C-alpha positions as CSV (number, residue, x, y, z in Angstrom):
1,X,-14.8,-10.3,52.5
2,X,-15.6,-14.1,51.7
3,X,-13.4,-17.0,53.3
4,X,-11.3,-18.3,50.1
5,X,-12.3,-21.0,48.5
6,X,-8.9,-22.6,48.0
7,X,-5.7,-22.3,50.4
8,X,-3.7,-19.3,49.8
9,X,-0.1,-18.0,51.2
10,X,-0.1,-17.1,54.6
11,X,-0.1,-13.2,53.8
12,X,-3.6,-13.8,52.3
13,X,-4.8,-14.9,55.9
14,X,-3.4,-11.9,57.9
15,X,-5.3,-8.9,59.5
16,X,-8.1,-9.5,57.4
17,X,-11.5,-10.5,58.2
18,X,-12.9,-13.7,56.0
19,X,-16.7,-14.5,56.5
20,X,-17.1,-18.4,56.4
21,X,-19.7,-20.9,55.5
22,X,-19.2,-22.5,58.4
23,X,-20.5,-19.6,60.5
24,X,-17.6,-17.7,61.9
25,X,-15.8,-15.2,60.7
26,X,-12.0,-15.8,60.8
27,X,-9.1,-13.4,62.0
28,X,-5.8,-13.8,62.3
29,X,-4.6,-10.4,64.1
30,X,-0.7,-10.8,62.5
31,X,-0.1,-7.7,60.3
32,X,3.2,-8.4,58.9
33,X,5.6,-11.8,58.1
34,X,8.7,-11.2,56.4
35,X,10.6,-14.4,55.5
36,X,13.8,-13.9,53.5
37,X,17.6,-13.7,53.7
38,X,18.7,-10.4,55.4
39,X,14.8,-9.9,57.1
40,X,16.2,-8.8,60.1
41,X,17.2,-5.3,58.9
42,X,13.5,-5.0,58.0
43,X,13.0,-4.8,61.6
44,X,13.3,-0.7,62.4
45,X,11.1,0.3,59.4
46,X,8.3,-1.9,60.9
47,X,8.8,-0.4,64.4
48,X,8.8,2.7,62.8
49,X,6.2,2.0,60.2
50,X,3.5,1.2,63.5
51,X,4.4,4.1,65.3
52,X,6.2,2.5,68.3
53,X,9.5,4.5,69.9
54,X,10.7,2.6,72.8
55,X,10.9,-1.4,72.0
56,X,11.8,-3.5,75.0
57,X,13.6,-6.4,73.6
58,X,13.5,-10.1,75.0
59,X,15.7,-12.4,74.6
60,X,18.1,-15.7,76.9
61,X,21.7,-15.6,76.4
62,X,21.7,-17.6,73.7
63,X,19.8,-15.9,71.4
64,X,20.8,-12.4,72.3
65,X,23.7,-13.5,70.7
66,X,22.3,-15.0,67.6
67,X,19.8,-11.9,67.4
68,X,19.0,-10.0,69.9
69,X,22.1,-8.0,69.7
70,X,21.6,-7.1,66.3
71,X,18.5,-5.8,67.1
72,X,19.2,-3.8,69.6
73,X,22.1,-2.5,67.5
74,X,20.0,-1.7,64.6
75,X,17.5,-0.2,66.5
76,X,19.6,2.4,68.5
77,X,21.3,3.2,65.0
78,X,17.9,4.1,63.8
79,X,17.1,6.1,66.8
80,X,15.0,4.2,68.9
81,X,15.8,4.3,73.0
82,X,16.0,0.8,73.3
83,X,16.1,-1.9,76.5
84,X,17.3,-5.3,76.4
85,X,16.6,-8.0,79.0
86,X,18.6,-11.4,78.8
87,X,16.5,-13.7,80.8
88,X,18.0,-15.2,83.8
89,X,14.7,-17.4,84.8
90,X,14.6,-20.0,82.1
91,X,11.4,-22.1,83.7
92,X,9.2,-20.0,81.6
93,X,7.1,-19.8,84.4
94,X,5.6,-17.5,86.7
95,X,9.1,-16.5,87.7
96,X,9.8,-15.9,84.2
97,X,6.8,-13.9,84.2
98,X,7.8,-11.5,86.9
99,X,11.3,-11.2,85.2
100,X,9.7,-9.6,82.3
101,X,7.4,-7.6,84.5
102,X,10.1,-5.9,86.7
103,X,12.6,-5.0,84.0
104,X,9.7,-3.5,81.4
105,X,10.3,0.1,81.2
106,X,7.8,2.1,82.3
107,X,7.6,4.2,78.8
108,X,8.0,0.6,76.8
109,X,5.5,0.8,73.8
110,X,6.6,-2.4,72.1
111,X,7.9,-5.8,73.1
112,X,10.2,-7.8,71.0
113,X,10.9,-11.1,71.5
114,X,14.0,-12.9,70.0
115,X,14.1,-16.6,70.2
116,X,11.7,-19.7,69.7
117,X,8.9,-21.6,71.4
118,X,9.3,-20.8,75.2
119,X,10.2,-17.0,74.4
120,X,7.7,-16.4,72.0
121,X,4.8,-18.0,74.3
122,X,6.1,-15.7,77.2
123,X,6.6,-12.4,75.2
124,X,3.1,-13.1,73.8
125,X,1.4,-14.0,77.4
126,X,3.2,-11.0,78.7
127,X,2.6,-8.7,76.2
128,X,-1.1,-9.4,76.7
129,X,-1.1,-9.3,80.2
130,X,0.8,-5.8,80.2
131,X,-1.4,-4.4,77.2
132,X,1.8,-3.7,74.9
133,X,2.0,-4.8,71.6
134,X,4.7,-7.5,70.1
135,X,7.0,-8.5,67.7
136,X,8.5,-11.5,66.9
137,X,12.3,-12.3,65.8
138,X,12.5,-16.0,65.0
139,X,15.8,-17.6,65.7
140,X,14.8,-20.8,64.5
141,X,11.6,-22.8,63.3
142,X,10.8,-25.7,65.9
143,X,7.4,-24.9,66.7
144,X,3.9,-23.4,65.1
145,X,3.1,-20.8,68.2
146,X,4.8,-17.8,67.0
147,X,1.8,-16.7,65.0
148,X,-0.9,-18.3,68.0
149,X,-3.1,-16.3,69.9
150,X,-2.3,-18.6,72.8
151,X,0.6,-19.2,74.8
152,X,2.2,-21.9,76.3
153,X,3.7,-21.4,80.0
154,X,4.3,-23.7,83.2
155,X,1.4,-23.0,85.8
156,X,1.6,-24.7,89.1
157,X,3.6,-27.4,87.6
158,X,1.4,-28.2,84.4
159,X,2.2,-26.8,81.0
160,X,-1.0,-24.6,80.6
161,X,-2.7,-23.0,77.6
162,X,-3.1,-19.3,78.2
163,X,-4.8,-16.4,76.7
164,X,-2.2,-14.0,74.9
165,X,-1.7,-11.5,72.2
166,X,-0.6,-12.5,68.4
167,X,2.6,-10.8,67.6
168,X,2.0,-7.9,64.8
169,X,5.1,-8.9,63.1
170,X,7.2,-11.8,62.7
171,X,10.4,-11.9,61.1
172,X,12.0,-15.0,59.9
173,X,15.7,-14.2,58.3
174,X,16.3,-17.3,56.4
175,X,20.1,-16.8,56.9
176,X,19.5,-17.2,61.0
177,X,16.9,-19.9,60.5
178,X,19.1,-22.1,58.4
179,X,22.0,-21.5,61.0
180,X,20.1,-23.0,64.0
181,X,20.6,-26.3,65.3
182,X,19.6,-28.9,62.6
183,X,17.3,-30.7,65.2
184,X,15.1,-27.4,65.7
185,X,14.5,-27.1,61.9
186,X,13.4,-31.1,62.6
187,X,11.4,-30.1,65.6
188,X,9.1,-28.2,63.5
189,X,8.7,-30.6,60.6
190,X,7.4,-33.4,63.6
191,X,5.3,-30.5,64.9
192,X,3.7,-30.0,61.5
193,X,3.6,-33.6,60.4
194,X,1.4,-33.8,63.8
195,X,-1.5,-32.2,62.2
196,X,-2.2,-35.2,60.8
197,X,-3.6,-36.8,63.7
198,X,-4.8,-33.6,65.2
199,X,-7.0,-33.1,62.0
200,X,-8.4,-36.6,62.5
201,X,-9.1,-36.1,66.0
202,X,-11.3,-33.0,65.1
203,X,-12.9,-34.7,62.5
204,X,-14.3,-37.4,65.1
205,X,-15.0,-34.9,67.6
206,X,-17.8,-34.5,64.8
207,X,-18.8,-37.4,64.3
208,X,-19.1,-38.3,67.9
209,X,-20.1,-34.7,69.5
210,X,-21.5,-32.9,66.8
211,X,-18.3,-30.5,67.4
212,X,-18.2,-27.2,65.3
213,X,-16.3,-28.0,61.9
214,X,-14.5,-25.6,59.5
215,X,-14.1,-27.7,56.2
216,X,-11.8,-24.8,55.0
217,X,-9.5,-24.5,57.8
218,X,-9.1,-28.2,57.9
219,X,-8.3,-28.1,54.2
220,X,-5.8,-25.0,54.6
221,X,-3.8,-26.7,57.4
222,X,-4.1,-30.1,55.6
223,X,-2.8,-28.4,52.1
224,X,0.4,-26.9,53.7
225,X,1.2,-30.2,55.7
226,X,1.4,-32.1,52.6
227,X,3.2,-29.5,50.9
228,X,6.1,-29.9,53.5
229,X,6.2,-33.6,53.3
230,X,6.8,-33.2,49.8
231,X,9.8,-31.4,50.5
232,X,11.2,-33.3,53.2
233,X,14.3,-34.8,52.0
234,X,15.7,-31.1,51.0
235,X,16.2,-30.3,54.8
236,X,18.7,-32.9,54.9
237,X,20.8,-30.5,52.8
238,X,19.5,-27.5,55.1
239,X,18.2,-26.1,52.0
240,X,17.5,-22.4,53.3
241,X,14.3,-22.4,50.6
242,X,12.8,-25.5,52.5
243,X,13.6,-24.2,55.6
244,X,11.9,-21.2,54.9
245,X,8.8,-23.1,53.6
246,X,8.7,-24.9,56.8
247,X,8.7,-21.7,58.6
248,X,6.0,-20.3,56.5
249,X,3.9,-23.6,57.3
250,X,4.2,-23.0,60.7
251,X,3.3,-19.5,60.8
252,X,0.2,-20.7,58.7
253,X,-0.9,-23.6,61.1
254,X,-0.4,-21.3,64.2
255,X,-2.4,-18.3,62.7
256,X,-5.3,-21.5,62.0
257,X,-5.3,-21.0,65.6
258,X,-6.4,-17.7,65.7
259,X,-8.5,-18.0,62.5
260,X,-10.3,-20.7,63.8
261,X,-10.6,-19.5,67.3
262,X,-8.6,-22.1,69.5
263,X,-6.3,-24.9,68.6
264,X,-8.8,-27.7,67.9
265,X,-7.4,-27.8,64.0
266,X,-3.9,-28.5,65.3
267,X,-3.8,-30.1,68.6
268,X,-4.9,-33.8,69.0
269,X,-3.5,-36.5,70.7
270,X,-0.1,-36.7,69.8
271,X,0.0,-33.2,71.6
272,X,-1.7,-34.7,75.1
273,X,1.4,-36.9,74.9
274,X,3.8,-34.4,74.5
275,X,2.0,-32.2,77.2
276,X,2.0,-35.3,79.6
277,X,5.9,-36.3,79.0
278,X,6.8,-32.1,79.4
279,X,5.0,-32.7,83.3
280,X,6.9,-35.9,83.7
281,X,10.3,-34.5,82.2
282,X,9.8,-31.6,84.6
283,X,9.0,-33.0,87.7
284,X,12.5,-35.5,87.1
285,X,14.8,-32.3,86.3
286,X,15.4,-32.9,82.6
287,X,13.0,-33.0,79.5
288,X,12.8,-35.9,77.2
289,X,13.2,-34.1,74.1
290,X,11.8,-30.9,72.3
291,X,8.3,-30.7,72.1
292,X,8.1,-30.8,68.1
293,X,9.9,-34.0,68.5
294,X,7.7,-35.1,71.3
295,X,4.6,-34.5,68.9
296,X,6.0,-36.3,66.2
297,X,6.8,-39.4,68.3
298,X,3.5,-39.2,69.7
299,X,1.7,-39.1,66.2
300,X,3.5,-42.2,65.1
301,X,2.0,-43.9,68.6
302,X,-1.6,-42.4,68.1
303,X,-1.5,-43.8,64.5
304,X,-0.4,-47.0,65.8
305,X,-3.4,-47.1,68.4
306,X,-5.5,-46.1,65.3
307,X,-4.4,-49.1,63.2
308,X,-4.7,-51.8,66.6
309,X,-8.5,-50.2,67.1
310,X,-9.9,-50.6,63.4
311,X,-8.8,-54.2,64.1
312,X,-11.2,-54.8,66.8
313,X,-14.8,-55.9,67.3
314,X,-16.0,-53.6,69.7
315,X,-18.7,-54.4,72.2
316,X,-21.2,-51.8,73.2
317,X,-22.6,-53.3,75.8
318,X,-19.5,-54.2,77.9
319,X,-18.5,-50.3,77.3
320,X,-21.5,-49.2,78.7
321,X,-21.2,-51.7,81.9
322,X,-17.6,-50.0,82.0
323,X,-19.0,-46.9,82.2
324,X,-21.6,-47.3,84.9
325,X,-19.2,-48.8,87.1
326,X,-16.4,-45.8,86.6
327,X,-15.2,-44.6,90.0
328,X,-14.0,-40.9,90.3
329,X,-12.3,-41.8,93.8
330,X,-10.1,-44.1,92.1
331,X,-9.8,-42.3,88.9
332,X,-7.8,-39.5,91.1
333,X,-5.5,-41.6,92.9
334,X,-4.4,-43.0,89.7
335,X,-4.0,-39.7,88.3
336,X,-2.0,-38.5,91.6
337,X,0.0,-41.2,90.6
338,X,0.7,-40.6,87.2
339,X,1.2,-36.5,87.4
340,X,2.5,-35.9,90.6
341,X,2.4,-32.2,92.1
342,X,0.6,-31.8,88.8
343,X,-2.7,-33.9,89.9
344,X,-4.4,-30.9,91.1
345,X,-4.8,-29.4,88.3
346,X,-5.8,-32.4,86.3
347,X,-8.6,-33.4,88.6
348,X,-9.7,-29.2,88.9
349,X,-9.9,-29.8,85.0
350,X,-12.1,-32.6,85.2
351,X,-14.1,-31.5,87.7
352,X,-15.2,-28.6,85.4
353,X,-15.3,-30.5,82.3
354,X,-17.1,-33.8,83.8
355,X,-15.5,-35.5,80.2
356,X,-15.4,-39.1,82.3
357,X,-18.8,-38.8,84.1
358,X,-21.1,-42.1,83.2
359,X,-24.0,-40.0,82.1
360,X,-21.6,-38.2,79.2
361,X,-19.7,-41.2,78.4
362,X,-22.9,-43.5,78.0
363,X,-24.2,-40.6,75.5
364,X,-21.0,-41.1,73.6
365,X,-20.9,-44.7,73.3
366,X,-24.9,-44.7,72.1
367,X,-23.7,-42.4,69.2
368,X,-20.3,-44.2,68.2
369,X,-22.4,-47.2,67.9
370,X,-24.7,-45.3,65.3
371,X,-21.9,-44.1,63.5
372,X,-19.5,-46.8,63.5
373,X,-19.5,-47.3,60.2
374,X,-18.7,-43.4,59.5
375,X,-16.2,-43.7,62.7
376,X,-14.5,-46.9,61.4
377,X,-14.2,-45.1,57.7
378,X,-12.5,-42.2,59.2
379,X,-9.8,-44.5,60.8
380,X,-9.3,-46.2,57.9
381,X,-8.5,-43.0,56.3
382,X,-5.5,-42.3,57.9
383,X,-1.8,-42.4,57.1
384,X,0.1,-45.5,57.8
385,X,2.2,-45.5,61.5
386,X,5.1,-47.2,59.3
387,X,5.0,-44.8,56.9
388,X,5.3,-41.9,59.4
389,X,7.8,-43.2,61.2
390,X,10.3,-44.5,58.0
391,X,9.8,-40.7,57.2
392,X,10.7,-39.3,60.2
393,X,14.1,-41.8,60.2
394,X,14.7,-41.0,57.0
395,X,15.2,-37.2,57.8
396,X,17.0,-37.7,61.4
397,X,14.1,-37.3,63.7
398,X,13.3,-39.5,66.4
399,X,10.3,-41.5,65.7
400,X,10.2,-44.3,68.2
401,X,9.5,-43.7,72.1
402,X,12.9,-45.0,72.8
403,X,14.3,-42.5,71.0
404,X,13.5,-40.0,73.5
405,X,13.8,-42.1,76.6
406,X,10.3,-43.4,77.1
407,X,10.2,-46.8,78.7
408,X,7.0,-49.5,78.6
409,X,5.9,-48.0,82.2
410,X,6.0,-44.2,81.0
411,X,4.4,-45.5,78.1
412,X,1.6,-47.0,79.4
413,X,0.7,-44.2,81.9
414,X,1.1,-41.6,78.8
415,X,-1.6,-44.1,76.9
416,X,-4.0,-44.2,79.6
417,X,-4.0,-41.0,81.3
418,X,-2.2,-38.2,78.9
419,X,-6.1,-37.9,78.0
420,X,-6.6,-35.8,80.8
421,X,-4.4,-32.8,80.2
422,X,-7.2,-31.4,78.3
423,X,-10.6,-31.5,77.8
424,X,-10.8,-32.0,74.2
425,X,-12.0,-35.6,72.3
426,X,-9.5,-37.1,70.6
427,X,-9.2,-41.2,69.7
428,X,-7.3,-42.1,73.1
429,X,-11.0,-40.4,74.5
430,X,-12.4,-43.2,72.0
431,X,-10.8,-45.9,73.1
432,X,-11.2,-45.0,76.9
433,X,-15.0,-44.7,76.0
434,X,-15.1,-48.0,74.5
435,X,-13.3,-49.3,77.4
436,X,-10.2,-50.8,75.2
437,X,-7.7,-48.4,75.8
438,X,-5.6,-50.5,78.3
439,X,-5.8,-53.3,76.0
440,X,-4.4,-51.5,73.3
441,X,-1.7,-49.9,75.1
442,X,-0.7,-53.1,76.1
443,X,-0.6,-54.9,72.8
444,X,1.1,-51.7,71.1
445,X,3.6,-51.8,73.8
446,X,4.4,-55.5,73.6
447,X,5.1,-54.9,69.8
448,X,7.3,-52.1,70.1
449,X,9.4,-54.3,72.6
450,X,9.6,-57.2,70.0
451,X,10.5,-54.5,67.3
452,X,13.1,-52.9,69.7
453,X,11.3,-49.6,69.3
454,X,11.0,-49.4,73.2
């Protein structure tokens, strides 16, 4: 089947192969999505329709009370032999995975996660490793990973993107979603708004590195994000329909990972900031904020850097001299300071990708100089950081670094080193290639301090 010319409802992209002009066959293996009031009661029917008999429910003590207990009751009343695990290891790391594996019954033929981001990610990764299918019952809408084909978990003290199953069935009961803490809904909205920068970073990668690109995936994600922006005001009223729309948009953007084959369309510099803050927060024993909230603040900060960057006159010869003078050992020392016990994983990533080497950087600088007018046009096309900040503030979301506890010192380290969390080209790598990332960071930090936003 041909890829749709215009964006469609999320259901149109599920479990169907779509041949695209970009050269890829897009496929999202999610089989069904149920988003409506009372959707939870459809769970036994899906289990029966797909031929499963012995489900294994995974939740924590909070999500057990919200949905896990009811799921178990509905399944047992329908005649299914059901086992429930209430997680005690909540690091969502190797220990959590071990707890899931140890407690899984040998005859389990279906894993069901009740929860939000971390439980969803652990469920889908565990089901992948254990060769079991999985369903997800969502207790909130704080992020876009429910329909993704990758999972985020802590591995060796660093947030890592792991291969994972896509869940077969996703249930979003709007009564449950609307009853979730408002902060969760806002975090989901923030994760959606972050795509504005992620898509820009993807387009930048195309200009600088001739990266593969699919205009239809770009248009699809953009259309869903723009639709949700238009409905932002309804979220303050906890409107179930608007919350359902946020949930469906999150499912679509998450499914775009499967459709495209990786998270390039929905994750850029703003997510790298969030990943870095998660590393630092974990080492300090206290997270700064929810992932979506961090991504929202990161998007505002990325847009601010773009605004600073496009106002600078670029000295390409100076950039080339800086590229030649790059010292890997000096960089490693800074990474060990900035990343602490997660540094080895970051250094290993750089050794395999080589994104900072002089040879690769010089090649990119030549390309950037040749394409500078196109790069500048792209940077001029992005949304205003003040517009986004005001939008987030209006719905009660964190919008400034100080709102989530980021200090000037940490923000500078974030600007300079968050790009190292992934081998993916973003506007921060562009500024680094041009030799002006640090001076842009200093200018932004000074401005934020003057405005009492940092």
